TORLUM-782636 format. One record per residue (C-alpha): y, x, z; residue number from 1. Coordinates in steps of 0.001 Angstrom, whole numbers, padded with zeros to 6 digits, always signed. Example, Ala and Ser with C-alpha at 12.3 -4.5 7.8 and 13.67 -1.06 7.14 Angstrom:
py, px, pz, k
-004500, +012300, +007800, 1;
-001060, +013670, +007140, 2;
***
This chain:
py, px, pz, k
-021066, -005950, -037729, 1;
-019501, -005858, -040778, 2;
-021053, -003099, -043031, 3;
-017623, -000810, -043310, 4;
-018220, -000116, -039938, 5;
-021360, +001237, -040478, 6;
-020319, +003218, -043396, 7;
-021136, +001281, -046584, 8;
-018717, -001184, -048029, 9;
-019728, -004609, -049667, 10;
-017203, -007017, -051163, 11;
-016903, -009196, -048455, 12;
-016740, -006373, -045845, 13;
-014133, -004841, -048564, 14;
-011909, -007845, -048153, 15;
-012236, -007932, -044345, 16;
-011167, -004227, -044148, 17;
-008402, -004934, -046467, 18;
-007322, -007900, -043897, 19;
-007409, -005359, -041341, 20;
-005280, -002663, -042950, 21;
-002577, -005712, -043678, 22;
-002513, -007142, -040266, 23;
-002179, -003596, -038580, 24;
+000580, -002739, -041138, 25;
+002189, -006390, -040312, 26;
+001950, -005384, -036395, 27;
+003491, -002026, -037323, 28;
+006297, -003701, -038821, 29;
+006759, -006437, -036276, 30;
+006468, -004098, -033326, 31;
+008619, -000897, -034549, 32;
+010846, -003058, -037009, 33;
+013215, -001350, -039496, 34;
+013765, +001701, -037426, 35;
+010687, +003223, -038263, 36;
+009553, +003551, -041637, 37;
+005503, +003501, -042293, 38;
+005867, +007320, -043590, 39;
+007244, +008097, -040210, 40;
+004418, +006855, -038410, 41;
+003013, +010089, -038186, 42;
+006126, +011473, -036272, 43;
+005552, +008552, -033585, 44;
+001945, +009336, -033235, 45;
+002348, +013085, -032825, 46;
+004932, +012399, -030295, 47;
+003154, +009976, -028384, 48;
-000363, +011893, -028496, 49;
+001560, +015185, -027205, 50;
+003154, +012942, -024484, 51;
-000275, +011901, -023160, 52;
-001860, +015250, -023294, 53;
+001176, +017096, -021800, 54;
+002258, +019097, -024653, 55;
+005692, +020126, -025069, 56;
+007448, +019197, -028284, 57;
+010030, +020575, -030112, 58;
+012206, +019363, -032947, 59;
+010772, +022221, -035523, 60;
+007297, +021573, -034145, 61;
+007235, +017974, -034561, 62;
+008427, +018117, -037946, 63;
+005893, +020833, -038833, 64;
+003067, +018445, -037642, 65;
+004287, +015368, -039557, 66;
+002945, +015865, -042890, 67;
+006420, +015280, -044312, 68;
+008781, +017889, -045839, 69;
+010950, +019428, -043432, 70;
+013954, +018043, -044716, 71;
+012604, +014696, -044585, 72;
+011109, +015091, -041157, 73;
+014306, +016215, -039734, 74;
+016290, +013261, -041158, 75;
+013678, +010970, -039841, 76;
+013811, +012535, -036523, 77;
+017670, +012258, -036161, 78;
+017271, +008617, -037188, 79;
+014885, +008028, -033971, 80;
+017211, +010021, -031884, 81;
+020096, +007866, -033015, 82;
+018293, +004405, -032093, 83;
+017097, +006138, -028804, 84;
+013523, +006113, -029592, 85;
+013097, +009963, -028860, 86;
+014856, +011472, -026038, 87;
+015939, +014831, -025537, 88;
+015572, +017096, -022444, 89;
+016859, +020427, -021689, 90;
+014440, +023482, -022013, 91;
+016928, +025932, -020513, 92;
+019742, +026056, -018178, 93;
+022328, +026684, -020995, 94;
+021132, +023396, -022842, 95;
+020600, +025133, -026237, 96;
+017115, +024576, -026249, 97;
+015202, +020872, -025463, 98;
+012312, +019407, -026058, 99;
+011631, +015969, -027456, 100;
+009910, +013054, -025825, 101;
+009260, +009148, -026632, 102;
+011610, +007001, -024932, 103;
+010527, +004395, -022362, 104;
+011389, +001919, -025228, 105;
+009065, +003857, -027639, 106;
+006007, +004175, -025195, 107;
+006168, +000188, -024809, 108;
+006239, -000502, -028268, 109;
+003346, +001910, -029033, 110;
+001362, +000656, -025916, 111;
+001945, -002901, -027567, 112;
+000669, -001618, -031135, 113;
-002340, +000021, -029777, 114;
-003425, -002959, -027839, 115;
-002806, -005136, -030734, 116;
-004704, -002799, -033047, 117;
-007489, -002684, -030562, 118;
-007986, -006493, -030446, 119;
-007403, -006668, -034325, 120;
-010299, -004343, -034797, 121;
-012614, -006082, -032495, 122;
-011675, -009286, -034000, 123;
-012879, -007966, -037637, 124;
-016079, -006119, -036049, 125;
-016995, -009508, -034687, 126;
-016647, -011340, -038335, 127;
-014224, -013779, -036653, 128;
-012466, -014107, -040329, 129;
-015361, -015669, -042147, 130;
-014432, -019216, -041609, 131;
-010589, -018489, -042809, 132;
-009789, -019502, -046428, 133;
-009204, -016785, -048715, 134;
-010010, -014275, -046175, 135;
-006437, -014078, -045329, 136;
-005644, -013305, -041666, 137;
-003446, -015649, -039373, 138;
-000276, -014667, -037456, 139;
-001417, -012513, -034529, 140;
-000822, -013774, -031157, 141;
+001779, -011831, -029074, 142;
+000777, -009100, -026622, 143;
-000717, -010534, -023445, 144;
+001715, -010701, -020789, 145;
+001654, -008190, -017764, 146;
+000616, -005163, -019647, 147;
+002115, -002128, -017980, 148;
+002781, +000831, -020427, 149;
+002515, +004239, -019449, 150;
+005511, +006376, -017774, 151;
+008035, +007887, -019773, 152;
+009618, +011405, -019009, 153;
+012706, +011626, -016819, 154;
+015811, +012138, -018588, 155;
+016579, +015697, -016556, 156;
+013697, +017656, -015453, 157;
+013501, +018057, -011680, 158;
+015722, +020824, -010018, 159;
+013261, +022470, -007795, 160;
+013305, +026194, -009231, 161;
+009483, +026054, -008562, 162;
+006497, +024185, -008449, 163;
+006195, +020554, -006753, 164;
+003683, +021285, -004141, 165;
+001781, +018078, -003252, 166;
-000732, +017940, -000136, 167;
-003307, +015031, -001076, 168;
-006464, +013671, -000003, 169;
-009700, +014331, -001962, 170;
-010411, +010865, -003284, 171;
-010696, +009348, -006682, 172;
-007051, +008113, -006911, 173;
-005674, +011821, -006295, 174;
-008483, +013354, -008211, 175;
-007156, +010933, -011205, 176;
-003852, +012282, -010698, 177;
-005456, +015794, -011004, 178;
-006864, +015129, -014288, 179;
-003327, +013753, -015288, 180;
-001700, +016940, -013974, 181;
-000402, +018102, -017439, 182;
+001321, +014595, -018302, 183;
+002803, +014272, -014965, 184;
+004254, +018017, -015160, 185;
+005874, +016870, -018643, 186;
+007138, +013689, -017294, 187;
+008749, +015453, -014254, 188;
+009587, +018797, -016038, 189;
+007905, +021037, -013367, 190;
+004590, +022624, -012566, 191;
+002509, +020887, -009968, 192;
+000458, +022274, -007350, 193;
-001902, +019909, -005854, 194;
-003634, +020834, -002332, 195;
-006765, +018243, -001561, 196;
-008336, +018220, +001764, 197;
-011068, +016028, +003124, 198;
-009677, +013498, +005564, 199;
-009963, +015088, +008825, 200;
-008531, +018576, +007455, 201;
-005841, +016615, +005546, 202;
-004695, +015340, +009170, 203;
-004970, +018787, +010833, 204;
-002997, +020436, +007747, 205;
-000267, +017664, +008062, 206;
+000397, +018367, +011667, 207;
+000288, +022115, +011311, 208;
+002853, +021900, +008295, 209;
+005218, +019841, +010765, 210;
+005420, +022747, +013089, 211;
+006309, +025330, +010419, 212;
+010278, +026200, +010301, 213;
+009976, +024847, +006421, 214;
+007520, +022320, +004863, 215;
+004945, +024154, +002973, 216;
+004853, +021106, +000733, 217;
+007171, +018581, -000999, 218;
+005104, +015484, -000692, 219;
+002312, +014813, +001238, 220;
-000484, +011916, +001297, 221;
-000446, +010235, +004630, 222;
-003437, +007807, +005807, 223;
-001912, +004387, +006485, 224;
-003168, +004339, +010269, 225;
-001629, +007702, +010849, 226;
+002062, +006713, +010495, 227;
+002059, +005488, +014373, 228;
+001562, +008970, +015136, 229;
+003601, +010618, +012397, 230;
+006603, +008527, +012778, 231;
+006482, +009415, +016612, 232;
+006470, +012776, +016110, 233;
+009024, +012845, +013706, 234;
+007082, +014714, +011149, 235;
+008024, +012660, +008135, 236;
+011564, +011995, +006458, 237;
+012853, +008491, +006724, 238;
+013303, +007104, +003179, 239;
+015655, +003975, +004103, 240;
+018680, +006255, +003070, 241;
+017277, +007352, -000234, 242;
+016064, +003904, -001006, 243;
+019586, +002775, -000512, 244;
+020857, +005115, -002966, 245;
+017981, +004716, -005672, 246;
+015858, +001502, -004944, 247;
+012437, +001501, -005032, 248;
+010572, -001886, -006468, 249;
+008879, -002539, -002850, 250;
+008401, -006345, -003706, 251;
+005619, -005364, -005988, 252;
+003578, -003525, -002912, 253;
+000919, -005318, -001017, 254;
+002835, -006249, +001974, 255;
+000167, -004982, +004530, 256;
+000130, -001526, +002738, 257;
+003822, -001381, +002830, 258;
+004033, -002372, +006563, 259;
+001459, +000093, +007348, 260;
+003597, +002871, +006061, 261;
+006605, +002049, +008448, 262;
+007333, +003023, +012171, 263;
+010017, +001944, +014346, 264;
+011725, -000233, +011679, 265;
+011884, +002938, +009073, 266;
+010124, +003297, +005929, 267;
+008311, +006635, +006030, 268;
+005961, +006520, +002834, 269;
+005646, +004514, -000465, 270;
+001943, +003481, -000761, 271;
+000276, +005288, -003587, 272;
-003046, +003370, -003260, 273;
-004339, +000530, -001151, 274;
-007996, -000056, -000095, 275;
-009900, -002730, +001256, 276;
-013462, -002575, +002762, 277;
-015363, -005582, +001818, 278;
-019037, -006769, +002152, 279;
-020655, -006048, -001169, 280;
-024055, -007895, -001927, 281;
-026725, -007584, -005182, 282;
-026347, -010881, -006798, 283;
-029599, -010561, -008547, 284;
-031454, -009617, -005477, 285;
-030002, -012694, -003453, 286;
-030789, -014796, -006708, 287;
-034417, -013756, -006691, 288;
-034734, -014739, -002899, 289;
-032492, -017853, -003281, 290;
-030330, -016660, -000560, 291;
-026715, -017797, -000278, 292;
-023888, -014872, -000204, 293;
-023670, -014622, +003623, 294;
-020315, -015658, +005335, 295;
-021164, -014884, +008871, 296;
-023090, -012135, +011115, 297;
-026016, -014399, +011720, 298;
-026157, -015040, +007866, 299;
-026152, -011105, +007287, 300;
-029026, -010607, +009808, 301;
-031198, -013279, +007975, 302;
-030561, -012053, +004335, 303;
-031148, -008428, +005354, 304;
-034414, -009633, +006850, 305;
-035345, -011194, +003955, 306;
-034279, -008447, +001378, 307;
-035533, -005442, +003633, 308;
-038371, -003838, +001459, 309;
-038658, -000114, +002434, 310;
-041957, +000118, +000663, 311;
-040050, -000780, -002633, 312;
-037293, +001849, -001846, 313;
-034835, -001094, -000617, 314;
-033184, -001391, +002428, 315;
-031728, -004835, +003747, 316;
-028233, -003069, +004352, 317;
-026501, +000017, +004420, 318;
-023068, +000723, +006621, 319;
-021465, +003918, +007965, 320;
-023356, +004756, +011373, 321;
-022501, +008620, +011223, 322;
-021135, +009863, +014532, 323;
-017476, +010052, +015053, 324;
-014628, +008709, +012642, 325;
-017174, +007089, +010259, 326;
-019007, +004854, +012712, 327;
-015644, +004176, +014549, 328;
-014427, +002640, +011550, 329;
-017349, +000612, +011122, 330;
-017097, -000820, +014536, 331;
-013358, -001590, +014555, 332;
-013361, -003040, +011236, 333;
-016803, -005328, +012029, 334;
-015177, -006260, +015677, 335;
-011899, -007255, +013698, 336;
-014270, -009968, +011448, 337;
-015589, -011003, +014956, 338;
-012230, -011834, +016146, 339;
-010337, -009245, +018051, 340;
-008750, -005741, +017068, 341;
-009351, -002791, +018983, 342;
-006139, -003013, +021331, 343;
-005206, -006220, +022608, 344;
-002550, -007326, +019917, 345;
-000592, -010790, +020429, 346;
-002515, -013311, +018068, 347;
-000647, -014907, +015108, 348;
-001202, -017791, +012897, 349;
-002870, -015155, +010340, 350;
-004012, -012657, +012433, 351;
-002346, -010206, +015138, 352;
+001017, -008670, +015476, 353;
+001450, -005325, +014777, 354;
+005087, -004105, +014392, 355;
+006761, -004306, +017670, 356;
+003669, -004329, +019825, 357;
+004065, -002512, +023158, 358;
+002790, -002531, +026790, 359;
-000479, -004472, +027647, 360;
-000608, -005335, +023686, 361;
-001822, -001951, +023340, 362;
-004538, -002046, +025793, 363;
-007862, -001017, +024127, 364;
-010466, -003917, +024251, 365;
-013945, -002261, +024330, 366;
-014589, -004799, +027211, 367;
-014093, -007715, +025487, 368;
-016716, -010538, +024496, 369;
-016354, -009515, +020973, 370;
-016949, -005768, +021328, 371;
-020164, -006571, +023065, 372;
-020903, -009207, +020486, 373;
-020162, -006250, +017359, 374;
-022614, -004029, +019330, 375;
-025303, -006747, +019477, 376;
-024597, -007366, +015761, 377;
-025026, -003498, +014902, 378;
-028043, -002975, +016980, 379;
-029910, -005852, +015082, 380;
-028651, -004673, +011627, 381;
-030257, -001372, +012347, 382;
-033657, -002629, +012164, 383;
-032724, -003522, +008128, 384;
-030877, -000457, +007586, 385;
-032164, +003013, +006305, 386;
-033857, +005253, +008595, 387;
-030898, +007716, +008742, 388;
-027951, +005148, +009174, 389;
-026807, +006795, +012216, 390;
-026123, +010079, +009681, 391;
-024582, +007853, +006830, 392;
-020846, +008257, +006433, 393;
-018694, +007000, +003315, 394;
-020228, +008881, +000335, 395;
-023748, +008458, +001640, 396;
-023248, +004785, +002090, 397;
-021827, +004220, -001359, 398;
-024569, +006123, -003228, 399;
-027541, +004258, -001532, 400;
-025961, +000846, -002558, 401;
-025271, +002477, -006032, 402;
-028642, +004171, -006446, 403;
-030243, +000537, -005888, 404;
-031627, +001428, -002528, 405;
-030024, -001173, -000656, 406;
-029323, -004672, -001272, 407;
-026112, -005322, +000964, 408;
-023412, -002754, +001746, 409;
-020016, -002844, +003855, 410;
-018182, -001096, +000758, 411;
-014454, +000846, +000204, 412;
-012541, +000843, -002562, 413;
-012376, +004584, -002897, 414;
-016108, +004812, -003751, 415;
-016980, +001503, -005275, 416;
-016341, +003169, -008681, 417;
-020018, +004803, -008202, 418;
-021457, +001218, -008766, 419;
-018715, -000726, -010532, 420;
-017815, +001942, -013440, 421;
-021324, +003204, -013841, 422;
-023554, +001310, -016168, 423;
-026576, +003224, -015053, 424;
-026356, +001864, -011541, 425;
-028646, -000907, -010452, 426;
-025593, -002595, -008788, 427;
-023382, -002325, -011944, 428;
-022104, -005832, -012763, 429;
-024732, -007282, -010419, 430;
-022689, -006990, -007283, 431;
-020633, -009926, -005528, 432;
-017598, -009048, -003145, 433;
-016896, -010874, +000354, 434;
-014689, -010382, +002965, 435;
-016038, -009185, +006258, 436;
-018748, -011695, +007430, 437;
-017367, -013264, +010633, 438;
-018677, -013551, +013991, 439;
-018597, -016692, +016278, 440;
-014499, -016325, +016925, 441;
-013426, -014431, +013841, 442;
-011942, -015430, +010343, 443;
-012347, -013758, +007033, 444;
-010849, -010375, +007049, 445;
-010675, -007403, +004321, 446;
-009333, -004514, +006534, 447;
-006589, -002459, +004587, 448;
-006183, +001051, +004221, 449;
-005087, +003536, +001993, 450;
-002461, +006410, +001416, 451;
+001444, +006710, +000984, 452;
+003112, +009438, -000295, 453;
+005699, +010739, +001935, 454;
+008273, +013553, +002378, 455;
+007905, +016233, +005320, 456;
+010646, +015885, +007786, 457;
+011160, +020052, +007637, 458;
+011634, +019972, +003965, 459;
+014345, +022165, +002340, 460;
+017337, +019781, +002267, 461;
+018299, +020929, -001351, 462;
+015152, +019629, -002648, 463;
+015230, +016046, -001159, 464;
+016858, +014465, -004167, 465;
+014581, +015853, -006750, 466;
+011313, +015148, -004689, 467;
+012446, +011540, -004079, 468;
+012826, +011337, -007956, 469;
+008876, +012806, -007838, 470;
+008038, +010233, -005525, 471;
+009053, +007347, -007164, 472;
+007395, +008196, -010510, 473;
+004343, +008929, -008378, 474;
+004066, +005393, -006716, 475;
+005434, +003770, -010054, 476;
+003451, +000832, -011225, 477;
+003416, +002837, -014477, 478;
+001723, +005810, -012736, 479;
-000350, +003383, -010655, 480;
-001918, +001846, -013882, 481;
-002951, +005321, -014939, 482;
-004687, +006209, -011894, 483;
-006878, +003244, -012359, 484;
-007367, +003461, -016211, 485;
-008736, +007507, -014945, 486;
-011351, +006823, -012376, 487;
-009534, +004974, -009426, 488;
-010131, +001337, -008252, 489;
-007606, +001339, -005608, 490;
-004315, -000209, -006459, 491;
-001267, -000560, -004018, 492;
+000930, -002703, -006464, 493;
+000156, -006539, -007457, 494;
+001477, -006094, -010873, 495;
-001411, -003154, -011362, 496;
-004041, -005301, -010006, 497;
-003037, -008057, -012162, 498;
-002711, -006235, -015555, 499;
-005503, -007594, -017821, 500;
-006464, -003867, -018934, 501;
-006647, -002944, -015226, 502;
-008674, -005959, -014454, 503;
-011275, -005493, -017192, 504;
-012263, -001977, -015612, 505;
-014104, -003786, -012804, 506;
-014336, -007157, -011124, 507;
-013632, -005424, -008154, 508;
-009641, -005276, -008626, 509;
-009463, -009056, -009086, 510;
-011511, -009397, -005917, 511;
-009279, -007607, -004183, 512;
-006183, -009148, -005209, 513;
-007679, -012649, -004978, 514;
-008409, -011956, -001359, 515;
-004980, -010725, -001059, 516;
-003854, -014304, -002320, 517;
-006181, -015962, +000115, 518;
-004147, -013808, +002880, 519;
-007592, -012180, +003916, 520;
-006018, -008621, +003665, 521;
-004978, -007365, +006910, 522;
-003789, -003985, +008377, 523;
-004086, -005065, +011866, 524;
-008209, -003928, +012482, 525;
-006835, -000566, +012131, 526;
-003046, -000518, +013095, 527;
-000694, +002240, +012692, 528;
+000012, +002909, +016153, 529;
+000140, +006265, +018187, 530;
-003257, +006838, +019636, 531;
-005321, +004907, +017038, 532;
-007011, +007781, +015550, 533;
-008146, +009151, +018933, 534;
-009701, +005585, +019567, 535;
-011625, +005574, +016331, 536;
-013111, +008761, +017188, 537;
-014028, +007547, +020712, 538;
-015590, +004542, +019313, 539;
-017357, +006510, +017069, 540;
-018825, +008785, +019703, 541;
-019491, +006170, +022534, 542;
-021052, +003647, +020045, 543;
-023327, +006165, +018310, 544;
-024479, +007313, +021811, 545;
-025311, +003416, +022244, 546;
-026817, +002813, +019117, 547;
-029015, +006367, +019265, 548;
-030343, +004993, +022988, 549;
-028568, +007846, +024796, 550;
-026499, +004993, +026719, 551;
-026812, +001581, +027559, 552;
-024360, -001046, +026370, 553;
-022574, -001307, +029618, 554;
-022042, +002297, +030192, 555;
-021136, +003250, +026498, 556;
-018442, +000406, +026645, 557;
-017137, +001320, +030127, 558;
-017159, +005044, +029000, 559;
-015213, +003999, +025653, 560;
-012679, +001922, +027426, 561;
-011917, +004306, +030169, 562;
-011567, +007214, +027638, 563;
-009462, +005211, +025446, 564;
-007183, +003907, +028592, 565;
-006524, +007660, +029209, 566;
-005470, +008186, +025639, 567;
-002877, +005364, +025416, 568;
-001374, +006259, +028886, 569;
-000969, +009594, +027853, 570;
+001033, +008507, +025129, 571;
+003304, +006199, +027504, 572;
+002061, +003188, +026121, 573;
+001639, +001367, +029652, 574;
***
């Protein structure tokens, strides 16, 4: 490392430092052009800094913080306004008072400048210039393609009269959104009130809200498998008319996530995050035992047997075995990899057909050969699982793996950050990801989940236009990248997953995108059909009784089939 980074300058280091400064000036001129003089860069810095921290800026406050004389600063600000690098937004209804914000163009330029500056600094600290005659720096390459800039402010504040009220799931993406609240308040021009719930209470609150004469919320985060129920009962506002007036780039959204947020041919939500359930394994532990990554269920059982070392605090495998929704999800997703969905959907070349399914295609499949094979598989891996596996749910599962107490795990995007972004985790950068290991009749599958932002059907009509603007901002690629840069690993947009800065966060992001390219992603294991949430709960109860030894295989599967049949009949499916 050059000594100037450590605090002392020698001649060679001084030359490198000067090269760095000259190169940074060159980049500044190349990116910002003649419109921004070097003396005015303090204005840009203060404007962008306040945009990212959610601090409101006026002309006088910007001039005062610039370090320039007041008159010089005002002239520079006016020049940037004329060049449309700064935009104004009224602060009051009279329009006499207004705030200043960096334009989308200025944010993009600043983002490119920051990217190049960081790259230049890395080049200098790596001493890559030593072989250059005279120490002069070569022309910098262009910024890498596919870099998404942060979102800019709306030209006009949302006309809501009060805060934007949002009901969300208490997961990492929405927590990242909460951490960025001040920035989004500045972008939208209104306060944001976010109410977070765990998954089951969130569902109950959406239902309760739909029964009110007027919605308590402007935007709702809806779990993708709930769209059948929500659409059937008319709890969400169809977005198609709004999309026709102000289009959304839905071509950038992963197709299975987009399809999951439709019902009856109508788009009821825009995906904000897409999750994938994958099979994670410790690359170092498998290599130590010379075990190949398991591609099928038999391989998993054998690998778990060899890796199981409870005396050393390492179990062969961990998965969701907790009674109810957690185990229900495990069962239907594993069964999907064994080759059959939980209802008897029509088979297609790439999986199973969900949209338009009706009649016998909605018959539960607890009595199928694949259901029995899945049960047998779960019973076998129990022997190599933590002794309390039948109490383990999502967070415990991820924590056990992240803490180094399991060699393999069924893993989910929402909690993968526990080992993917925490260097202290024994699994950090020592984790491989696979689609679900298959059964005898299965093919590789990565079951898709996630959340879409929706507008409640009983929202006050006068708020719809502004709320739609907010929904478009919060589900945009620009916002999506912010969530991932602030703790989330779940992206609903292809462009975000392929952004080089995003991919550098974790190999997991690239793995999910690669699985999409191989057509492994699928929403059919957990289809958005009326009755599916109840069937998942039934599976989680009956299979739990089976695995706990309270029921035999035949009784548990027959009871599950009868209960699920009753649910689907009650919904009028057949």
